[in-house]
C-alpha angles and dihedrals in degrees: 000000000000112000113253133176122244134179124225106265122249086247089069091041132228106311111192133190124237090260090061096248120129115261110250129202131192123194110226098178137346129193135156090270106030141035124192118189141163119234118196135184098041138092134237094269091059097048091046089051089051091048092051091049091054094046101041112019110037102095126229135180120255139151114277108159127040130185111198119209093174135358111165093154123111090252111097117234094249094050091049089048090053092051091049092049092055093048104106115237127200108259127212103192092183095059102046138047132207112272091241090055095048120101095214094087088199120149092227095033132232136260089281094060107023142041128210125231125180136192130197113171127154132177103222101170116353130026115282131207113219114218134186086252087071089070111102114207123202087213115046088208089068098048120124116285090227126026092202100074108122111228105168146334122237127207120211111298095017124116144178121213126167147135117231133193120213123197141173117269143157132248091237087068096044132347091235087076095054110116095207134072090189131016116166140146136198136186121262117235127217108202120186112243116239097169114036096188094052091045092054090047091051093049090050092053099043101050112205095356091096142004134193117246113182107297095348137084105223107208107202102171108033095184093052091043093054092050087074115078093205092053092048089058091054095047116015119201094260091057092047093051092048092056102045114143110234094206105043127069141175114229122201116191120181118187126217085224095258092104130013114260091240091055091048091058095045093047090051090053091050091051091051090049091052091050092049091049090054091048092050090049091052092047091052090050091042087234099139101130126067116217110262115214122218115266116221115212110217115238115245117223103220114226093030130093092223136062132229110278098042092095139290101296098155090096133030124232092275093052097257126129117282116251115258109230096183093090092230095302110159 
């Protein structure tokens, strides 16, 4: 896709850098699985905050609770549950809410905060491979992203039957809820051009890895740029590192398939906006410090291998003195 410049929508608000200039983004490439974009006018702390929001705070749907009716396979229940939990599910963020935000207060949730998936597979004659495609979702919008994930193998006479509940969650709670399989950023480098002809030839061969801006070779993707021997001769690694821009970065976000990469980025921006709004509200109310409760340090009974608070061990059940296991150590 041809690189084109885009402003952050009004929906995400006017994000501004510390210098006061408007944050600017440029889409480098966009597919169903991956988005690569340049972000300019910010520092490392901001882009790392954005990265952490995408990795750990954008919610996705995944299986959390399973009720087994039959599992006679060789895969233990807990191992199968782990495989199911890490099987990406399509996520409709507009139709479900986080369990903690739902008003049902039910342990297993309700239709507003959970989806139901079932499996009923049996090997009657020959061995059978159980795939994620064997999961049947009550809501097609929460079906597995891929139906080719291998979950188990059944020998003749074995079967797997269960009912599972999927719910929204965040990667900061468990990595199975993270919407990204890759989320990285790197600085852009602006290297002065010493040979215009060679620079133009390099840009033509390396696609979107670098572009020419006036008298500079703007290296967008350093790893891709260095994969070309001709480009490495024009700008060796030492020269690239010396000319890194501290306020412009290339982001690469690869989705697990649960949510589109574009939605992952926009949701992360919304989450950051909500956090900033809460911070501003606290600043206005001068409510910046949470009340800290007193911490009581338990008293240690010297000569004993236990501390006060672990139970009354001074006397045994018959009222005698408790045995001293320290061996007389003082």
